[in-house]
N, C-alpha and C positions, 0 to 999 in steps of 0.2 A: 503492499500500498502505499509504502512510504518511498521518497523518490532513492538511487542506493549507486554507489561509482563516484564520477573524477565533481559529479554538480547535483549531488547530496543535499538537500537542505536542514539543515540542524533544527533545536525548537525553535529558533530564540527567528526563525526565515532563515539568512544570511546562505549564504553556499560555502558547504566546507570539501574539503579535498583540493585534487588543481588549482583548480578555479577560486581558491576561496582569499577575500582580505587577512590583514593581519591586523590587530591595532591599532596599529602607528598609520593604516595606509596603504599601504603599500602590498601586493602581489607576497600571500606568501610560497609559491613559486621562487620569487626572483632572486640573484643574488647580491647583498649590498646595494636595493634598487633599482638594479640593472638586471635586465634580463640578458642569457648570453650572447647574445648582437652588440653589444651596450647600449641598447636602447630601453629606456623606460618603456613597460605599454601598460603603465595599471590603467590609464584608458577606457581601455578594453577590456579588464579584470573587476570593476566595479561590480556587486552583487545589485539583484536588484531591489529596487525600496520595498517591494510587496509580493512577496510566498505568496504559491496558488495552493487553493484549499485544496485539498485534497478527500475533505469531505472526513467522519468520522474514526478512527480507529478502533472498533472493538476490546483489545487489549488496557483502551486505559474507561474500557464501559463495567460498568455491575451488571448488567443486566443489556446482555450487546442485540437480544431479538427484539425490547422490548415490549413483555408475553408475558404473562402472569399466572400463577395456578390460583383457579377464587372455589377452590374445595372438591368436591364428591370421589368418591370414592375410583378409578380408574390408574391401568397403567402411566396414565399423567400424571399424576399425583406426589406436591411435591420434592420437585427433583431438589437435586442436591442436602436434599435431609438426611436422614441417620437410619436409611429403611428396615435392617434387620432391625436393631436395637427399640421400632416403630411397631413392625407387629408382630413382636418377642412377646405384646402386652394382648396378646389375645383377639389385635381387629387386623382380618386380612390373610392371606394365605403369608407361612412365612418361607424365608430362604435361605440356601447356602452360601450364594454369594450375592449385593447388589449395590447400588450404585450409578452417576448420573456422567452419562459423556459431556463436557461442557465444548465454547471454542476458546476458552480463557482464565486462565489460570484466579479472579478471581471476583468469578458472577455470583451472587447470592444464594441465595437457599428461596425458593420460588419460582427464580426465575426458567420460562421452556429454557433448554436449551438455541433449539431453533426460529420457534413459532411461526410468524406469518408471509410469504414467499415477498412481500412488501417492506420486511423490515430489515436492520441492517443485518442479520447475518436467517444465510436463506435455509430453507428447507433438506435439510440429510439426513441418513442415518448410517448408523458404525455396526461393525461388526468388534466385541472384542472377546476373546480366545486364552483360554485361563487354560495354564500349561503344569497339572500337575506333580510331585514328588516321586509319580513313578512314568513320567513324560506322558501318562494319557491327559488328551487336548478335547476342549471343552467347548463350546462355541456359544452367544446371545447374538442377536442385535436387539437396537439399541432402536426405542418408541424416537419416529420423526420431533416428533414437538419436543416432545418434556426430556429426551436427554438419555432416560432410563436404562436400567438392563434388571435384568435375574436370572440367577440360575436355582433351581430348586430341584426337589424329586426327583421323578426318574434321570432328567438330563444330567445333575450332578454323580447318579449309581457309578458306587466303586472311589469315587474325590477323598486323594490327601494331599491337607498339608503338608507342610505349608505349598505355594503355590508365585507361580510369576503367570504375569496378564499384559497384553500391549491390547491398544484398539490398531481397527485396520483400517481405511476407506474403500471404497467401490473402483478405482486407483491403482491400489496396489501401496497405496504408501500408510505405513507403518510407527504406532508410538508407542517406546517396550517399557515399561512399569521396570526402576532401575536398579533395586533389589526386592528374592524376593517374601511374602508373608502366608502371617497365620490367620491374621483375620478377617472372613468375606463384609463386612459392614464397612462400607466403601469410601464412603462419607465419610464417615467417625474421622479419618487421616486425611479425606481430599477438601479439605473447607473450605469457602473464600482465604482463609489467611494463611491453609497450612497445618497439618497441628503434627506431632507422636514425628515429626523428618520430612509431613513432603508437600513440600513446596507449594500448597494449591489443590487447582482442581483436580481429579482427571480433566485432558485436557486432550480432540484430539487432535490427530498426525497433519501437519502443517503441507501442505501442495505446492511444489514449487514453482 
């Protein structure tokens, strides 16, 4: 979303890289105020006064989709909440592993991962792959709206922790969890601020 390379924009709207201007008005690439040819071409290197607006960045938004859970029981309920802890209180089915895949690390609880087609984040679903201690593989698909996923019943028959996990998109991009885990209540660690060593939310793979 942000420009990269020689003419990338800094947060203050100034150019960075080979065409940046130094604090004293000279170009960063010039030596002693002159270029290699011995003439000062600072006028050609002056950054524009106004940076181009590239729109909102989902990395800085607590709810990129702009859509939130309003109540009710479904696979899309309470995205980001501790699924297993809540379901262990006698409400709804019990899960072996469950969580939510979001688009950034800081998404707040209750925000839908994708929302509607008109939102900043378009709808998408992902495959969550779990590999247990014996190398057995289990897969579940996230809800297109909420990003929620769960493993329960026969779908995890023979499951043995600790496990490793990864999120895959339809194009084959993958994001892997760094360390093996035993806790299946994924959102208990993958909070908006991170807990027990987690960096934040479970995040979908980045597209090249």
